[in-house]
ROBAGU-126782 format. One record per residue (C-alpha): residue number from 1; x, y, z. Coordinates in nm, 2 decimals. Example, Ala and Ser with C-alpha at 12.3 -4.5 7.8 and 13.67 -1.06 7.14 Angstrom:
ROBAGU-126782
<rec 1 <1.23 -0.45 0.78>>,
<rec 2 <1.37 -0.11 0.71>>,
***
This chain:
ROBAGU-126782
<rec 1 <1.49 10.25 -2.41>>,
<rec 2 <1.70 9.93 -2.44>>,
<rec 3 <1.76 9.93 -2.06>>,
<rec 4 <1.39 9.91 -2.00>>,
<rec 5 <1.35 9.62 -2.24>>,
<rec 6 <1.64 9.44 -2.06>>,
<rec 7 <1.47 9.49 -1.73>>,
<rec 8 <1.15 9.34 -1.86>>,
<rec 9 <1.33 9.03 -1.98>>,
<rec 10 <1.50 8.99 -1.64>>,
<rec 11 <1.17 9.02 -1.47>>,
<rec 12 <1.01 8.78 -1.71>>,
<rec 13 <1.29 8.52 -1.66>>,
<rec 14 <1.28 8.56 -1.28>>,
<rec 15 <0.90 8.51 -1.28>>,
<rec 16 <0.93 8.20 -1.50>>,
<rec 17 <1.19 8.05 -1.27>>,
<rec 18 <0.98 8.13 -0.96>>,
<rec 19 <0.67 7.97 -1.11>>,
<rec 20 <0.85 7.65 -1.20>>,
<rec 21 <0.98 7.59 -0.85>>,
<rec 22 <0.77 7.33 -0.65>>,
<rec 23 <0.81 7.30 -0.27>>,
<rec 24 <0.88 6.95 -0.13>>,
<rec 25 <0.73 6.81 0.19>>,
<rec 26 <0.84 6.52 0.40>>,
<rec 27 <0.59 6.23 0.37>>,
<rec 28 <0.62 5.87 0.48>>,
<rec 29 <0.99 5.90 0.51>>,
<rec 30 <1.03 6.00 0.15>>,
<rec 31 <0.99 6.32 -0.05>>,
<rec 32 <0.65 6.41 -0.17>>,
<rec 33 <0.57 6.67 -0.43>>,
<rec 34 <0.31 6.93 -0.35>>,
<rec 35 <0.05 6.75 -0.57>>,
<rec 36 <0.06 6.44 -0.35>>,
<rec 37 <-0.05 6.64 -0.05>>,
<rec 38 <-0.37 6.77 -0.21>>,
<rec 39 <-0.42 6.67 -0.57>>,
<rec 40 <-0.43 6.36 -0.78>>,
<rec 41 <-0.17 6.37 -1.05>>,
<rec 42 <-0.15 6.01 -1.16>>,
<rec 43 <0.22 6.00 -1.10>>,
<rec 44 <0.41 5.85 -0.81>>,
<rec 45 <0.57 6.13 -0.61>>,
<rec 46 <0.77 5.94 -0.35>>,
<rec 47 <1.13 5.93 -0.45>>,
<rec 48 <1.24 5.57 -0.40>>,
<rec 49 <1.61 5.52 -0.41>>,
<rec 50 <1.61 5.15 -0.50>>,
<rec 51 <1.35 4.89 -0.61>>,
<rec 52 <1.35 4.51 -0.68>>,
<rec 53 <1.09 4.29 -0.83>>,
<rec 54 <1.04 3.96 -0.65>>,
<rec 55 <0.77 3.70 -0.73>>,
<rec 56 <0.55 3.97 -0.89>>,
<rec 57 <0.59 4.22 -0.60>>,
<rec 58 <0.78 4.54 -0.59>>,
<rec 59 <1.00 4.59 -0.28>>,
<rec 60 <1.11 4.95 -0.27>>,
<rec 61 <1.36 5.12 -0.04>>,
<rec 62 <1.46 5.46 0.07>>,
<rec 63 <1.65 5.61 0.36>>,
<rec 64 <1.59 5.94 0.53>>,
<rec 65 <1.82 6.12 0.51>>,
<rec 66 <1.92 6.01 0.17>>,
<rec 67 <2.28 5.98 0.27>>,
<rec 68 <2.29 5.86 0.64>>,
<rec 69 <2.56 6.00 0.86>>,
<rec 70 <2.77 5.79 1.09>>,
<rec 71 <2.61 5.75 1.44>>,
<rec 72 <2.31 5.96 1.33>>,
<rec 73 <1.95 5.83 1.33>>,
<rec 74 <1.84 5.72 0.99>>,
<rec 75 <1.49 5.60 0.89>>,
<rec 76 <1.50 5.29 0.66>>,
<rec 77 <1.17 5.27 0.48>>,
<rec 78 <1.04 4.99 0.27>>,
<rec 79 <0.72 4.95 0.06>>,
<rec 80 <0.58 4.62 -0.07>>,
<rec 81 <0.33 4.64 -0.36>>,
<rec 82 <0.19 4.40 -0.61>>,
<rec 83 <0.33 4.47 -0.96>>,
<rec 84 <0.01 4.34 -1.12>>,
<rec 85 <-0.27 4.50 -0.92>>,
<rec 86 <-0.09 4.79 -0.74>>,
<rec 87 <-0.23 4.67 -0.41>>,
<rec 88 <0.00 4.70 -0.11>>,
<rec 89 <0.09 4.41 0.12>>,
<rec 90 <0.04 4.52 0.48>>,
<rec 91 <0.09 4.37 0.82>>,
<rec 92 <0.37 4.13 0.71>>,
<rec 93 <0.63 4.02 0.96>>,
<rec 94 <0.93 4.20 0.80>>,
<rec 95 <1.29 4.14 0.90>>,
<rec 96 <1.60 4.32 0.81>>,
<rec 97 <1.96 4.20 0.80>>,
<rec 98 <2.22 4.48 0.78>>,
<rec 99 <2.57 4.37 0.69>>,
<rec 100 <2.84 4.64 0.75>>,
<rec 101 <3.16 4.71 0.56>>,
<rec 102 <3.35 4.48 0.80>>,
<rec 103 <3.11 4.19 0.75>>,
<rec 104 <2.94 4.24 1.09>>,
<rec 105 <2.57 4.14 1.06>>,
<rec 106 <2.28 4.28 1.25>>,
<rec 107 <1.92 4.13 1.25>>,
<rec 108 <1.63 4.37 1.31>>,
<rec 109 <1.25 4.38 1.28>>,
<rec 110 <1.09 4.63 1.04>>,
<rec 111 <0.74 4.69 1.18>>,
<rec 112 <0.45 4.79 0.96>>,
<rec 113 <0.38 5.17 0.97>>,
<rec 114 <0.03 5.22 1.12>>,
<rec 115 <-0.21 5.38 0.88>>,
<rec 116 <0.02 5.35 0.58>>,
<rec 117 <-0.06 5.04 0.36>>,
<rec 118 <0.25 4.84 0.26>>,
<rec 119 <0.50 5.05 0.45>>,
<rec 120 <0.76 4.91 0.69>>,
<rec 121 <1.02 5.12 0.88>>,
<rec 122 <1.31 5.08 1.11>>,
<rec 123 <1.52 5.36 1.27>>,
<rec 124 <1.89 5.27 1.26>>,
<rec 125 <2.23 5.42 1.35>>,
<rec 126 <2.52 5.31 1.13>>,
<rec 127 <2.83 5.28 1.34>>,
<rec 128 <3.09 5.35 1.07>>,
<rec 129 <3.12 5.49 0.72>>,
<rec 130 <3.11 5.27 0.42>>,
<rec 131 <2.88 5.05 0.21>>,
<rec 132 <2.61 4.85 0.39>>,
<rec 133 <2.41 4.56 0.24>>,
<rec 134 <2.05 4.57 0.37>>,
<rec 135 <1.83 4.26 0.31>>,
<rec 136 <1.45 4.29 0.36>>,
<rec 137 <1.27 3.96 0.42>>,
<rec 138 <0.89 3.91 0.45>>,
<rec 139 <0.65 3.62 0.39>>,
<rec 140 <0.38 3.72 0.15>>,
<rec 141 <0.10 3.50 0.02>>,
<rec 142 <0.30 3.18 0.06>>,
<rec 143 <0.61 3.33 -0.11>>,
<rec 144 <0.92 3.47 0.05>>,
<rec 145 <0.98 3.83 -0.05>>,
<rec 146 <1.35 3.91 -0.03>>,
<rec 147 <1.50 4.24 -0.15>>,
<rec 148 <1.87 4.33 -0.12>>,
<rec 149 <1.97 4.69 -0.12>>,
<rec 150 <2.30 4.88 -0.08>>,
<rec 151 <2.33 5.19 0.13>>,
<rec 152 <2.63 5.43 0.14>>,
<rec 153 <2.69 5.58 0.48>>,
<rec 154 <2.91 5.88 0.55>>,
<rec 155 <2.89 6.26 0.50>>,
<rec 156 <2.77 6.39 0.17>>,
<rec 157 <3.11 6.56 0.13>>,
<rec 158 <3.29 6.23 0.17>>,
<rec 159 <3.07 6.05 -0.08>>,
<rec 160 <3.06 6.32 -0.35>>,
<rec 161 <3.29 6.27 -0.65>>,
<rec 162 <3.54 6.56 -0.64>>,
<rec 163 <3.53 6.60 -1.02>>,
<rec 164 <3.15 6.67 -1.00>>,
<rec 165 <3.19 6.91 -0.71>>,
<rec 166 <3.46 7.10 -0.90>>,
<rec 167 <3.25 7.10 -1.22>>,
<rec 168 <2.94 7.23 -1.02>>,
<rec 169 <3.14 7.50 -0.85>>,
<rec 170 <3.29 7.60 -1.18>>,
<rec 171 <2.95 7.63 -1.34>>,
<rec 172 <2.82 7.84 -1.06>>,
<rec 173 <3.13 8.07 -1.08>>,
<rec 174 <3.09 8.11 -1.45>>,
<rec 175 <2.72 8.19 -1.42>>,
<rec 176 <2.80 8.44 -1.15>>,
<rec 177 <3.07 8.61 -1.36>>,
<rec 178 <2.84 8.64 -1.66>>,
<rec 179 <2.56 8.78 -1.45>>,
<rec 180 <2.80 9.04 -1.29>>,
<rec 181 <2.94 9.14 -1.63>>,
<rec 182 <2.58 9.18 -1.77>>,
<rec 183 <2.48 9.39 -1.47>>,
<rec 184 <2.78 9.61 -1.51>>,
<rec 185 <2.73 9.66 -1.89>>,
<rec 186 <2.36 9.74 -1.83>>,
<rec 187 <2.44 9.99 -1.55>>,
<rec 188 <2.71 10.15 -1.78>>,
<rec 189 <2.46 10.18 -2.07>>,
<rec 190 <2.20 10.33 -1.83>>,
<rec 191 <2.45 10.58 -1.69>>,
<rec 192 <2.57 10.68 -2.04>>,
<rec 193 <2.21 10.73 -2.15>>,
<rec 194 <2.13 10.97 -1.86>>,
***
């Protein structure tokens, strides 16, 4: 009898976990939760990596992928929005300056994304691993909007802190061991009961 109660608890826990998982979709270069695609939730679903407040405007930044790889295409996405009204500033002449780890500077244009208010985007390939300083400049309503952001480039494995990787692997190994022991004890109890 205890075995059947244990199975019901396992099914209940698995169902609760399955119901709590939400799929993510790519949207405007960022991650959007399912609700953004069809429902109004009142919360902002795009996962911006960095944000600065300049003259009453929010300048937000994200890269896609989140950790750009060396010599791989990366989308650099910016959004300009009024902090007071929430309105987006569209059709600005936006410029980027990307300063690499060696001090080399590169000037680029970040054109407005058609059909998406306040979005500016540039595709870029970073030539080497390291930390890059990205400066976004635009002229908005007689004030210069300048946002400075830092982007780490390299593989996720290179940028990950080894202590956190070890801790995560240890937690997964411990959880797997506990699950295996529980399954073995449950099977043993079931076989002894038959």
